[in-house]
NUFI-740840 format. One record per residue: residue number from 1; x, y, z of N, C-alpha, C, CB in turn. Coordinates in Angstrom, 2 decimals, decimal comma. Glycine has a CB too. Layout:
# NUFI-740840
{i: NUM | n.x: X | n.y: Y | n.z: Z | ca.x: X | ca.y: Y | ca.z: Z | c.x: X | c.y: Y | c.z: Z | cb.x: X | cb.y: Y | cb.z: Z}
...
# end
This chain:
# NUFI-740840
{i: 1 | n.x: 0,83 | n.y: -1,17 | n.z: 0,00 | ca.x: 0,00 | ca.y: 0,00 | ca.z: 0,00 | c.x: 0,89 | c.y: 1,25 | c.z: 0,00 | cb.x: -0,96 | cb.y: -0,01 | cb.z: 1,21}
{i: 2 | n.x: 0,61 | n.y: 2,16 | n.z: -0,90 | ca.x: 1,40 | ca.y: 3,38 | ca.z: -0,96 | c.x: 0,99 | c.y: 4,32 | c.z: 0,15 | cb.x: 1,25 | cb.y: 4,07 | cb.z: -2,32}
{i: 3 | n.x: 1,97 | n.y: 4,98 | n.z: 0,73 | ca.x: 1,70 | ca.y: 5,90 | ca.z: 1,83 | c.x: 1,28 | c.y: 7,26 | c.z: 1,28 | cb.x: 2,93 | cb.y: 6,04 | cb.z: 2,73}
{i: 4 | n.x: 0,38 | n.y: 7,92 | n.z: 2,01 | ca.x: -0,01 | ca.y: 9,27 | ca.z: 1,67 | c.x: -1,18 | c.y: 9,40 | c.z: 0,72 | cb.x: 1,13 | cb.y: 9,95 | cb.z: 1,10}
{i: 5 | n.x: -1,70 | n.y: 8,30 | n.z: 0,17 | ca.x: -2,81 | ca.y: 8,43 | ca.z: -0,77 | c.x: -4,12 | c.y: 7,90 | c.z: -0,20 | cb.x: -2,48 | cb.y: 7,69 | cb.z: -2,06}
{i: 6 | n.x: -4,07 | n.y: 7,18 | n.z: 0,91 | ca.x: -5,27 | ca.y: 6,59 | ca.z: 1,49 | c.x: -5,76 | c.y: 7,42 | c.z: 2,68 | cb.x: -5,00 | cb.y: 5,14 | cb.z: 1,93}
{i: 7 | n.x: -7,07 | n.y: 7,54 | n.z: 2,85 | ca.x: -7,57 | ca.y: 8,28 | ca.z: 4,00 | c.x: -7,27 | c.y: 7,53 | c.z: 5,30 | cb.x: -9,09 | cb.y: 8,52 | cb.z: 3,87}
{i: 8 | n.x: -7,18 | n.y: 8,27 | n.z: 6,37 | ca.x: -6,86 | ca.y: 7,68 | ca.z: 7,67 | c.x: -8,12 | c.y: 7,05 | c.z: 8,25 | cb.x: -6,28 | cb.y: 8,75 | cb.z: 8,65}
{i: 9 | n.x: -8,02 | n.y: 5,79 | n.z: 8,64 | ca.x: -9,13 | ca.y: 5,09 | ca.z: 9,27 | c.x: -8,93 | c.y: 5,13 | c.z: 10,78 | cb.x: -9,23 | cb.y: 3,62 | cb.z: 8,75}
{i: 10 | n.x: -9,97 | n.y: 5,53 | n.z: 11,51 | ca.x: -9,86 | ca.y: 5,69 | ca.z: 12,95 | c.x: -11,17 | c.y: 5,23 | c.z: 13,59 | cb.x: -9,54 | cb.y: 7,16 | cb.z: 13,35}
{i: 11 | n.x: -11,19 | n.y: 4,96 | n.z: 14,89 | ca.x: -12,45 | ca.y: 4,63 | ca.z: 15,56 | c.x: -13,35 | c.y: 5,87 | c.z: 15,63 | cb.x: -12,18 | cb.y: 4,08 | cb.z: 16,99}
{i: 12 | n.x: -14,62 | n.y: 5,67 | n.z: 15,30 | ca.x: -15,61 | ca.y: 6,75 | ca.z: 15,30 | c.x: -16,89 | c.y: 6,19 | c.z: 15,93 | cb.x: -15,88 | cb.y: 7,30 | cb.z: 13,84}
{i: 13 | n.x: -17,57 | n.y: 7,00 | n.z: 16,73 | ca.x: -18,85 | ca.y: 6,61 | ca.z: 17,31 | c.x: -19,96 | c.y: 7,12 | c.z: 16,39 | cb.x: -19,02 | cb.y: 7,18 | cb.z: 18,76}
{i: 14 | n.x: -20,84 | n.y: 6,22 | n.z: 15,96 | ca.x: -22,02 | ca.y: 6,58 | ca.z: 15,18 | c.x: -23,20 | c.y: 6,59 | c.z: 16,13 | cb.x: -22,24 | cb.y: 5,58 | cb.z: 13,98}
{i: 15 | n.x: -23,95 | n.y: 7,70 | n.z: 16,14 | ca.x: -25,05 | ca.y: 7,86 | ca.z: 17,09 | c.x: -26,35 | c.y: 8,09 | c.z: 16,33 | cb.x: -24,77 | cb.y: 9,04 | cb.z: 18,06}
{i: 16 | n.x: -27,33 | n.y: 7,23 | n.z: 16,62 | ca.x: -28,67 | ca.y: 7,37 | ca.z: 16,06 | c.x: -29,50 | c.y: 8,12 | c.z: 17,09 | cb.x: -29,31 | cb.y: 5,98 | cb.z: 15,71}
{i: 17 | n.x: -29,76 | n.y: 9,38 | n.z: 16,82 | ca.x: -30,46 | ca.y: 10,23 | ca.z: 17,79 | c.x: -31,90 | c.y: 9,82 | c.z: 17,98 | cb.x: -30,39 | cb.y: 11,68 | cb.z: 17,35}
{i: 18 | n.x: -32,55 | n.y: 9,29 | n.z: 16,94 | ca.x: -33,96 | ca.y: 8,92 | ca.z: 17,04 | c.x: -34,16 | c.y: 7,74 | c.z: 17,98 | cb.x: -34,51 | cb.y: 8,58 | cb.z: 15,66}
{i: 19 | n.x: -33,23 | n.y: 6,79 | n.z: 17,99 | ca.x: -33,39 | ca.y: 5,59 | ca.z: 18,79 | c.x: -32,55 | c.y: 5,63 | c.z: 20,07 | cb.x: -33,02 | cb.y: 4,37 | cb.z: 17,98}
{i: 20 | n.x: -31,68 | n.y: 6,62 | n.z: 20,20 | ca.x: -30,81 | ca.y: 6,67 | ca.z: 21,37 | c.x: -29,79 | c.y: 5,55 | c.z: 21,37 | cb.x: -31,63 | cb.y: 6,60 | cb.z: 22,64}
{i: 21 | n.x: -29,36 | n.y: 5,14 | n.z: 20,18 | ca.x: -28,45 | ca.y: 4,02 | ca.z: 20,00 | c.x: -27,14 | c.y: 4,54 | c.z: 19,45 | cb.x: -29,05 | cb.y: 2,94 | cb.z: 19,07}
{i: 22 | n.x: -26,03 | n.y: 4,01 | n.z: 19,94 | ca.x: -24,73 | ca.y: 4,40 | ca.z: 19,40 | c.x: -23,81 | c.y: 3,18 | c.z: 19,39 | cb.x: -24,09 | cb.y: 5,56 | cb.z: 20,23}
{i: 23 | n.x: -22,90 | n.y: 3,18 | n.z: 18,42 | ca.x: -21,93 | ca.y: 2,09 | ca.z: 18,32 | c.x: -20,60 | c.y: 2,62 | c.z: 17,84 | cb.x: -22,44 | cb.y: 0,99 | cb.z: 17,37}
{i: 24 | n.x: -19,56 | n.y: 1,92 | n.z: 18,21 | ca.x: -18,19 | ca.y: 2,30 | ca.z: 17,87 | c.x: -17,73 | c.y: 1,44 | c.z: 16,71 | cb.x: -17,24 | cb.y: 2,14 | cb.z: 19,09}
{i: 25 | n.x: -17,20 | n.y: 2,09 | n.z: 15,69 | ca.x: -16,72 | ca.y: 1,38 | ca.z: 14,51 | c.x: -15,54 | c.y: 2,16 | c.z: 13,92 | cb.x: -17,85 | cb.y: 1,19 | cb.z: 13,46}
{i: 26 | n.x: -14,85 | n.y: 1,56 | n.z: 12,99 | ca.x: -13,76 | ca.y: 2,26 | ca.z: 12,31 | c.x: -14,32 | c.y: 2,92 | c.z: 11,06 | cb.x: -12,59 | cb.y: 1,29 | cb.z: 11,94}
{i: 27 | n.x: -13,85 | n.y: 4,14 | n.z: 10,78 | ca.x: -14,32 | ca.y: 4,88 | ca.z: 9,63 | c.x: -13,30 | c.y: 5,93 | c.z: 9,23 | cb.x: -15,68 | cb.y: 5,53 | cb.z: 9,93}
{i: 28 | n.x: -13,44 | n.y: 6,42 | n.z: 8,02 | ca.x: -12,60 | ca.y: 7,53 | ca.z: 7,55 | c.x: -13,30 | c.y: 8,87 | c.z: 7,76 | cb.x: -12,24 | cb.y: 7,35 | cb.z: 6,07}
{i: 29 | n.x: -14,55 | n.y: 8,84 | n.z: 8,23 | ca.x: -15,27 | ca.y: 10,09 | ca.z: 8,52 | c.x: -14,62 | c.y: 10,80 | c.z: 9,69 | cb.x: -16,76 | cb.y: 9,82 | cb.z: 8,81}
{i: 30 | n.x: -14,72 | n.y: 12,12 | n.z: 9,68 | ca.x: -14,18 | ca.y: 12,92 | ca.z: 10,77 | c.x: -15,27 | c.y: 13,89 | c.z: 11,22 | cb.x: -12,88 | cb.y: 13,68 | cb.z: 10,33}
{i: 31 | n.x: -15,21 | n.y: 14,28 | n.z: 12,47 | ca.x: -16,21 | ca.y: 15,17 | ca.z: 13,02 | c.x: -15,56 | c.y: 16,09 | c.z: 14,04 | cb.x: -17,37 | cb.y: 14,39 | cb.z: 13,65}
{i: 32 | n.x: -16,13 | n.y: 17,28 | n.z: 14,19 | ca.x: -15,66 | ca.y: 18,21 | ca.z: 15,21 | c.x: -16,20 | c.y: 17,85 | c.z: 16,58 | cb.x: -16,05 | cb.y: 19,64 | cb.z: 14,85}
{i: 33 | n.x: -17,37 | n.y: 17,19 | n.z: 16,61 | ca.x: -17,99 | ca.y: 16,81 | ca.z: 17,88 | c.x: -17,33 | c.y: 15,53 | c.z: 18,41 | cb.x: -19,51 | cb.y: 16,60 | cb.z: 17,71}
{i: 34 | n.x: -17,22 | n.y: 15,43 | n.z: 19,72 | ca.x: -16,65 | ca.y: 14,25 | ca.z: 20,34 | c.x: -17,56 | c.y: 13,76 | c.z: 21,44 | cb.x: -15,23 | cb.y: 14,55 | cb.z: 20,89}
{i: 35 | n.x: -17,36 | n.y: 12,50 | n.z: 21,83 | ca.x: -18,13 | ca.y: 11,90 | ca.z: 22,90 | c.x: -17,21 | c.y: 10,95 | c.z: 23,66 | cb.x: -19,39 | cb.y: 11,15 | cb.z: 22,35}
{i: 36 | n.x: -17,45 | n.y: 10,85 | n.z: 24,96 | ca.x: -16,68 | ca.y: 9,90 | ca.z: 25,76 | c.x: -17,36 | c.y: 8,54 | c.z: 25,69 | cb.x: -16,55 | cb.y: 10,38 | cb.z: 27,24}
{i: 37 | n.x: -16,63 | n.y: 7,53 | n.z: 25,30 | ca.x: -17,16 | ca.y: 6,18 | ca.z: 25,13 | c.x: -17,07 | c.y: 5,40 | c.z: 26,44 | cb.x: -16,41 | cb.y: 5,44 | cb.z: 24,01}
{i: 38 | n.x: -17,63 | n.y: 4,21 | n.z: 26,46 | ca.x: -17,68 | ca.y: 3,37 | ca.z: 27,66 | c.x: -16,30 | c.y: 3,02 | c.z: 28,22 | cb.x: -18,42 | cb.y: 2,10 | cb.z: 27,35}
{i: 39 | n.x: -15,29 | n.y: 2,99 | n.z: 27,35 | ca.x: -13,94 | ca.y: 2,64 | ca.z: 27,81 | c.x: -13,19 | c.y: 3,84 | c.z: 28,38 | cb.x: -13,14 | cb.y: 2,05 | cb.z: 26,67}
{i: 40 | n.x: -13,84 | n.y: 5,01 | n.z: 28,41 | ca.x: -13,22 | ca.y: 6,20 | ca.z: 28,97 | c.x: -12,50 | c.y: 7,07 | c.z: 27,96 | cb.x: -12,28 | cb.y: 5,82 | cb.z: 30,03}
{i: 41 | n.x: -12,30 | n.y: 6,57 | n.z: 26,75 | ca.x: -11,61 | ca.y: 7,33 | ca.z: 25,70 | c.x: -12,61 | c.y: 8,25 | c.z: 25,00 | cb.x: -10,93 | cb.y: 6,37 | cb.z: 24,68}
{i: 42 | n.x: -12,09 | n.y: 9,31 | n.z: 24,40 | ca.x: -12,91 | ca.y: 10,27 | ca.z: 23,67 | c.x: -12,74 | c.y: 10,01 | c.z: 22,17 | cb.x: -12,53 | cb.y: 11,73 | cb.z: 24,03}
{i: 43 | n.x: -13,87 | n.y: 9,88 | n.z: 21,48 | ca.x: -13,87 | ca.y: 9,60 | ca.z: 20,05 | c.x: -14,73 | c.y: 10,63 | c.z: 19,33 | cb.x: -14,40 | cb.y: 8,16 | cb.z: 19,76}
{i: 44 | n.x: -14,44 | n.y: 10,87 | n.z: 18,04 | ca.x: -15,33 | ca.y: 11,73 | ca.z: 17,25 | c.x: -16,68 | c.y: 11,04 | c.z: 17,09 | cb.x: -14,71 | cb.y: 12,05 | cb.z: 15,85}
{i: 45 | n.x: -17,76 | n.y: 11,81 | n.z: 17,07 | ca.x: -19,10 | ca.y: 11,25 | ca.z: 16,95 | c.x: -19,77 | c.y: 11,79 | c.z: 15,69 | cb.x: -19,96 | cb.y: 11,59 | cb.z: 18,20}
{i: 46 | n.x: -20,43 | n.y: 10,88 | n.z: 14,96 | ca.x: -21,16 | ca.y: 11,23 | ca.z: 13,75 | c.x: -22,62 | c.y: 10,88 | c.z: 13,99 | cb.x: -20,59 | cb.y: 10,50 | cb.z: 12,47}
{i: 47 | n.x: -23,52 | n.y: 11,87 | n.z: 13,89 | ca.x: -24,94 | ca.y: 11,63 | ca.z: 14,06 | c.x: -25,54 | c.y: 11,13 | c.z: 12,74 | cb.x: -25,66 | cb.y: 12,93 | cb.z: 14,53}
{i: 48 | n.x: -26,25 | n.y: 10,01 | n.z: 12,82 | ca.x: -26,91 | ca.y: 9,44 | ca.z: 11,65 | c.x: -28,41 | c.y: 9,51 | c.z: 11,85 | cb.x: -26,44 | cb.y: 7,98 | cb.z: 11,39}
{i: 49 | n.x: -29,15 | n.y: 9,55 | n.z: 10,76 | ca.x: -30,60 | ca.y: 9,67 | ca.z: 10,86 | c.x: -31,27 | c.y: 8,33 | c.z: 11,08 | cb.x: -31,15 | cb.y: 10,31 | cb.z: 9,64}
{i: 50 | n.x: -30,64 | n.y: 7,26 | n.z: 10,60 | ca.x: -31,27 | ca.y: 5,95 | ca.z: 10,73 | c.x: -30,18 | c.y: 4,89 | c.z: 10,87 | cb.x: -32,18 | cb.y: 5,64 | cb.z: 9,51}
{i: 51 | n.x: -30,45 | n.y: 3,91 | n.z: 11,72 | ca.x: -29,52 | ca.y: 2,79 | ca.z: 11,92 | c.x: -30,34 | c.y: 1,53 | c.z: 12,08 | cb.x: -28,59 | cb.y: 3,03 | cb.z: 13,15}
{i: 52 | n.x: -29,70 | n.y: 0,44 | n.z: 12,41 | ca.x: -30,42 | ca.y: -0,82 | ca.z: 12,59 | c.x: -31,38 | c.y: -0,75 | c.z: 13,77 | cb.x: -29,44 | cb.y: -1,96 | cb.z: 12,78}
{i: 53 | n.x: -31,16 | n.y: 0,17 | n.z: 14,69 | ca.x: -32,04 | ca.y: 0,30 | ca.z: 15,85 | c.x: -33,33 | c.y: 1,04 | c.z: 15,52 | cb.x: -31,32 | cb.y: 1,01 | cb.z: 16,97}
{i: 54 | n.x: -33,35 | n.y: 1,82 | n.z: 14,45 | ca.x: -34,55 | ca.y: 2,58 | ca.z: 14,12 | c.x: -35,11 | c.y: 2,28 | c.z: 12,73 | cb.x: -34,24 | cb.y: 4,05 | cb.z: 14,23}
{i: 55 | n.x: -34,45 | n.y: 1,45 | n.z: 11,93 | ca.x: -34,93 | ca.y: 1,14 | ca.z: 10,59 | c.x: -36,11 | c.y: 0,17 | c.z: 10,67 | cb.x: -33,79 | cb.y: 0,54 | cb.z: 9,73}
{i: 56 | n.x: -37,20 | n.y: 0,45 | n.z: 9,96 | ca.x: -38,39 | ca.y: -0,40 | ca.z: 10,05 | c.x: -38,14 | c.y: -1,87 | c.z: 9,70 | cb.x: -39,44 | cb.y: 0,13 | cb.z: 9,14}
{i: 57 | n.x: -37,24 | n.y: -2,15 | n.z: 8,80 | ca.x: -36,96 | ca.y: -3,55 | ca.z: 8,44 | c.x: -36,36 | c.y: -4,30 | c.z: 9,62 | cb.x: -36,02 | cb.y: -3,62 | cb.z: 7,23}
{i: 58 | n.x: -35,44 | n.y: -3,69 | n.z: 10,32 | ca.x: -34,77 | ca.y: -4,35 | ca.z: 11,44 | c.x: -35,61 | c.y: -4,37 | c.z: 12,71 | cb.x: -33,46 | cb.y: -3,67 | cb.z: 11,71}
{i: 59 | n.x: -36,51 | n.y: -3,42 | n.z: 12,87 | ca.x: -37,31 | ca.y: -3,36 | ca.z: 14,09 | c.x: -38,61 | c.y: -4,15 | c.z: 13,98 | cb.x: -37,63 | cb.y: -1,92 | cb.z: 14,43}
{i: 60 | n.x: -38,95 | n.y: -4,61 | n.z: 12,78 | ca.x: -40,16 | ca.y: -5,41 | ca.z: 12,59 | c.x: -41,41 | c.y: -4,58 | c.z: 12,39 | cb.x: -40,35 | cb.y: -6,31 | cb.z: 13,75}
{i: 61 | n.x: -41,27 | n.y: -3,30 | n.z: 12,17 | ca.x: -42,44 | ca.y: -2,44 | ca.z: 11,96 | c.x: -42,63 | c.y: -2,11 | c.z: 10,49 | cb.x: -42,30 | cb.y: -1,16 | cb.z: 12,76}
{i: 62 | n.x: -41,99 | n.y: -2,86 | n.z: 9,59 | ca.x: -42,12 | ca.y: -2,61 | ca.z: 8,16 | c.x: -43,53 | c.y: -2,96 | c.z: 7,70 | cb.x: -41,07 | cb.y: -3,41 | cb.z: 7,36}
{i: 63 | n.x: -44,05 | n.y: -2,17 | n.z: 6,78 | ca.x: -45,37 | ca.y: -2,43 | ca.z: 6,23 | c.x: -45,24 | c.y: -3,40 | c.z: 5,06 | cb.x: -46,06 | cb.y: -1,13 | cb.z: 5,79}
{i: 64 | n.x: -46,18 | n.y: -4,31 | n.z: 4,95 | ca.x: -46,22 | ca.y: -5,24 | ca.z: 3,83 | c.x: -47,15 | c.y: -4,64 | c.z: 2,78 | cb.x: -46,69 | cb.y: -6,67 | cb.z: 4,27}
{i: 65 | n.x: -46,63 | n.y: -4,47 | n.z: 1,59 | ca.x: -47,42 | ca.y: -3,88 | ca.z: 0,52 | c.x: -48,18 | c.y: -4,97 | c.z: -0,22 | cb.x: -46,53 | cb.y: -3,10 | cb.z: -0,46}
{i: 66 | n.x: -49,38 | n.y: -4,67 | n.z: -0,63 | ca.x: -50,22 | ca.y: -5,61 | ca.z: -1,37 | c.x: -49,87 | c.y: -5,49 | c.z: -2,85 | cb.x: -51,74 | cb.y: -5,33 | cb.z: -1,13}
{i: 67 | n.x: -48,77 | n.y: -6,11 | n.z: -3,27 | ca.x: -48,33 | ca.y: -5,98 | ca.z: -4,65 | c.x: -49,22 | c.y: -6,78 | c.z: -5,60 | cb.x: -46,89 | cb.y: -6,43 | cb.z: -4,79}
{i: 68 | n.x: -49,78 | n.y: -7,89 | n.z: -5,14 | ca.x: -50,66 | ca.y: -8,67 | ca.z: -6,02 | c.x: -51,90 | c.y: -7,86 | c.z: -6,36 | cb.x: -51,06 | cb.y: -10,01 | cb.z: -5,35}
{i: 69 | n.x: -52,47 | n.y: -7,17 | n.z: -5,41 | ca.x: -53,63 | ca.y: -6,32 | ca.z: -5,68 | c.x: -53,30 | c.y: -5,19 | c.z: -6,62 | cb.x: -54,17 | cb.y: -5,76 | cb.z: -4,39}
{i: 70 | n.x: -52,12 | n.y: -4,66 | n.z: -6,52 | ca.x: -51,72 | ca.y: -3,56 | ca.z: -7,42 | c.x: -51,57 | c.y: -4,06 | c.z: -8,85 | cb.x: -50,40 | cb.y: -2,93 | cb.z: -6,95}
{i: 71 | n.x: -51,00 | n.y: -5,26 | n.z: -9,01 | ca.x: -50,81 | ca.y: -5,82 | ca.z: -10,35 | c.x: -52,17 | c.y: -6,10 | c.z: -10,97 | cb.x: -49,96 | cb.y: -7,11 | cb.z: -10,29}
{i: 72 | n.x: -53,08 | n.y: -6,68 | n.z: -10,20 | ca.x: -54,42 | ca.y: -6,98 | ca.z: -10,73 | c.x: -55,15 | c.y: -5,69 | c.z: -11,11 | cb.x: -55,24 | cb.y: -7,77 | cb.z: -9,70}
{i: 73 | n.x: -55,03 | n.y: -4,66 | n.z: -10,30 | ca.x: -55,68 | ca.y: -3,39 | ca.z: -10,60 | c.x: -55,09 | c.y: -2,79 | c.z: -11,88 | cb.x: -55,53 | cb.y: -2,41 | cb.z: -9,43}
{i: 74 | n.x: -53,77 | n.y: -2,90 | n.z: -12,06 | ca.x: -53,11 | ca.y: -2,39 | ca.z: -13,27 | c.x: -53,61 | c.y: -3,16 | c.z: -14,49 | cb.x: -51,58 | cb.y: -2,50 | cb.z: -13,15}
{i: 75 | n.x: -53,70 | n.y: -4,50 | n.z: -14,37 | ca.x: -54,15 | ca.y: -5,30 | ca.z: -15,51 | c.x: -55,61 | c.y: -5,02 | c.z: -15,86 | cb.x: -53,97 | cb.y: -6,80 | cb.z: -15,20}
{i: 76 | n.x: -56,46 | n.y: -4,78 | n.z: -14,86 | ca.x: -57,85 | ca.y: -4,42 | ca.z: -15,13 | c.x: -57,93 | c.y: -3,08 | c.z: -15,85 | cb.x: -58,65 | cb.y: -4,38 | cb.z: -13,83}
{i: 77 | n.x: -57,10 | n.y: -2,16 | n.z: -15,43 | ca.x: -57,16 | ca.y: -0,82 | ca.z: -15,99 | c.x: -56,58 | c.y: -0,75 | c.z: -17,40 | cb.x: -56,41 | cb.y: 0,15 | cb.z: -15,08}
{i: 78 | n.x: -55,44 | n.y: -1,39 | n.z: -17,61 | ca.x: -54,74 | ca.y: -1,27 | ca.z: -18,90 | c.x: -54,68 | c.y: -2,54 | c.z: -19,71 | cb.x: -53,36 | cb.y: -0,79 | cb.z: -18,67}
{i: 79 | n.x: -55,17 | n.y: -3,65 | n.z: -19,17 | ca.x: -55,14 | ca.y: -4,91 | ca.z: -19,88 | c.x: -53,78 | c.y: -5,57 | c.z: -19,74 | cb.x: -55,48 | cb.y: -4,71 | cb.z: -21,36}
{i: 80 | n.x: -53,71 | n.y: -6,83 | n.z: -20,12 | ca.x: -52,44 | ca.y: -7,56 | ca.z: -20,02 | c.x: -51,65 | c.y: -7,39 | c.z: -21,32 | cb.x: -52,68 | cb.y: -9,07 | cb.z: -19,71}
{i: 81 | n.x: -50,38 | n.y: -7,71 | n.z: -21,28 | ca.x: -49,53 | ca.y: -7,58 | ca.z: -22,46 | c.x: -49,96 | c.y: -8,56 | c.z: -23,55 | cb.x: -48,06 | cb.y: -7,80 | cb.z: -22,09}
{i: 82 | n.x: -50,41 | n.y: -9,76 | n.z: -23,16 | ca.x: -50,82 | ca.y: -10,76 | ca.z: -24,15 | c.x: -52,12 | c.y: -10,37 | c.z: -24,84 | cb.x: -50,97 | cb.y: -12,12 | cb.z: -23,48}
{i: 83 | n.x: -52,99 | n.y: -9,63 | n.z: -24,16 | ca.x: -54,27 | ca.y: -9,21 | ca.z: -24,76 | c.x: -54,06 | c.y: -8,13 | c.z: -25,82 | cb.x: -55,23 | cb.y: -8,70 | cb.z: -23,68}
{i: 84 | n.x: -52,98 | n.y: -7,38 | n.z: -25,76 | ca.x: -52,73 | ca.y: -6,29 | ca.z: -26,69 | c.x: -52,13 | c.y: -6,78 | c.z: -28,00 | cb.x: -51,83 | cb.y: -5,27 | cb.z: -26,07}
{i: 85 | n.x: -51,62 | n.y: -7,96 | n.z: -28,05 | ca.x: -50,90 | ca.y: -8,42 | ca.z: -29,26 | c.x: -51,82 | c.y: -8,91 | c.z: -30,30 | cb.x: -49,94 | cb.y: -9,50 | cb.z: -28,93}
# end
């Protein structure tokens, strides 16, 4: 690996403000804000809008869409591809 061309990877705390969830990971992102982590060290913190703690897919609150009903409604309205030929 050549020196001087790659961004510096460092530990960064990612904080999901909506869920009150935070985790420590390595990243090349940098921030002016810092937070003291559980180990007593201070790390830069990056606020994210959504994480696995607040995403509907991971929390089980995802809505199931009725795609079969939509397809049938489309076919009733515009006909099927085989009917047009």
